[in-house]
Each structure stands twice: as structure tokens, then as C-alpha cells.
C-alpha positions, 0 to 999 in steps of 0.5 A, a space after each residue: 499499499 502507499 502513505 501520504 502523511 500531511 503536516 501542513 494544512 496548505 497541502 491539500 486546501 481547495 483541491 481534490 484529494 484522490 487516495 490509491 487510483 490504482 484499485 489494487 492497492 490500499 493507501 493510508 493518508 495520515 494527518 499529523 500536527 501537535 498542534 490545532 490544524 484543519 486540512 480542506 478538500 473539495 472532494 475525497 476520492 477512493 480505490 477499493 480494498 481497504 483506505 484508511 484516514 489516520 488522524 493524531 499527532 506528530 508525537 507523543 501523546 499531543 491534545 490537538 484539534 485536527 480537522 479534515 473538511 471535504 466539500 464535496 462527496 467521498 466516492 470509491 471508484 470501486 467497493 470498498 472500506 474506508 476506516 478512520 481510525 486515531 493511534 494510542 497516543 492521540 488525545 486530541 479531537 479530531 474531526 471528519 467534515 464532509 459536506 454536499 453530499 455524500 457517502 458510496 455504496 460501501 463499508 465505513 469504520 470509525 475506529 479511534 483509540 483514545 482520542 474523540 472522533 466527530 462526523 458532521 453527517 453521514 448520507 448514503 451516496 446514488 440511488 441505490 446500494 447501502 452505506 454501512 457505517 460500523 464504529 468500532 474503537 475505545 474513543 468516542 465519535 460524535 455525529 453532529 448532523 445526523 445519519 440519512 438515506 440517501 435518493 431514491 433507493 440508497 439507504 444507511 445502516 448503523 453498527 456498534 460492533 462487537 469490539 467498540 468500548 466508547 459512546 456514539 452520540 448522534 445529534 440531531 436528526 437521523 432519519 436513516 431506514 435500515 437497521 440499528 445493530 449494537 454489540 457493544 459499546 452505548 449509542 446515545 441520543 443528544 441535543 434533540 437527538 433522534 433515529 426513524 422507526 426501522 
């Protein structure tokens, strides 16, 4: 696989980010800073197999606020898995903010360690298929803008996996209609959070 390590926010300002266009490889995007920094991309395109976004400090156990904002949809060129992780030394707050859009028909796993992860929203992309969101880590995850289905028959599904020991908090209205599966950890509703009947 390939690893892209970014420590300067200006590295991807206002441009599309493409990870591993060769679908036979996996790739890792490392966002590293011991101070607060915001990375911005207009879109995020991934290949198949397992791709990773790994956010955390440059070294040690620094508590920093690292944000990746993607102004457009997250898409896969083929079916794949995106893992959003943080190292054991990450004690800060890490945010994945996806604008306009959407997550394609694939599996997404959010696995923060000791850090806390904030996700702006999760929305299924396209007009069919299912975007499956798996939460599996010891850190806490907050979805501030809700989880929703896409257009047509595109659906979202939520899983708290057996390895999850943290709390997943849903804020706002989550209108997804697929099942919510809780195998471990805690699912919490906060700040007026709600989920639809499924």
C-alpha cells in the first residue's frame, strides 16, 4: 500500500484528494499535527480494498484539534472499506466533516482510540445500495448532523461492533431507515437527537 503523511494544512487546500487510484492497492492518509490544524479538500476519491484516514499527533501524546473538511462527496472507484482511525497516543479532538454529500455504497469503519472523533454527517450516496457505518473503538464518536438515507433506494445502516467500548452519540435528526445493530458499547442521543423507525 501507499502512505501519504500531511502535517501542513496548506498541502491540500481547495483541491480534490485522490487516494490510491490503482484499485489493487490500499492507501493511508495520515494527518499529523501537535497543534490545531484544519485540512480542506473539495472531494475525496478512494480505490477499492481498505483505505485508511489516520489522524493524530505528530509525536507523543499531544492533545490537538485536527480537522479534515471535505467539501464534496466521498466516493469509491470500486467497492471498498474506509477506516477512520487514531493512534493510541491521540488525545485530542479529531473531526471528519463531509460537505454536500455523501458516502458511496461501501463499508465505513470509525475506530478512534483514546481520541474523540466528530463527524459532521453521514449520508448514503447514489440512488441504490447501502452505506454501512461501523463504529469500533475505545474512543468516543459524535455525529453532529445526523445519519440519513440517500435518494432513490440508497440506504444507511449503523453498527456498533463487538470491539466497540466507546460511546457513539447522535445529535440532530437521523432519518435512516435501515436497522441499528448494537453489539457492544453505548449509543446515545443528545441535543435533540433522534432516529427514525426501522
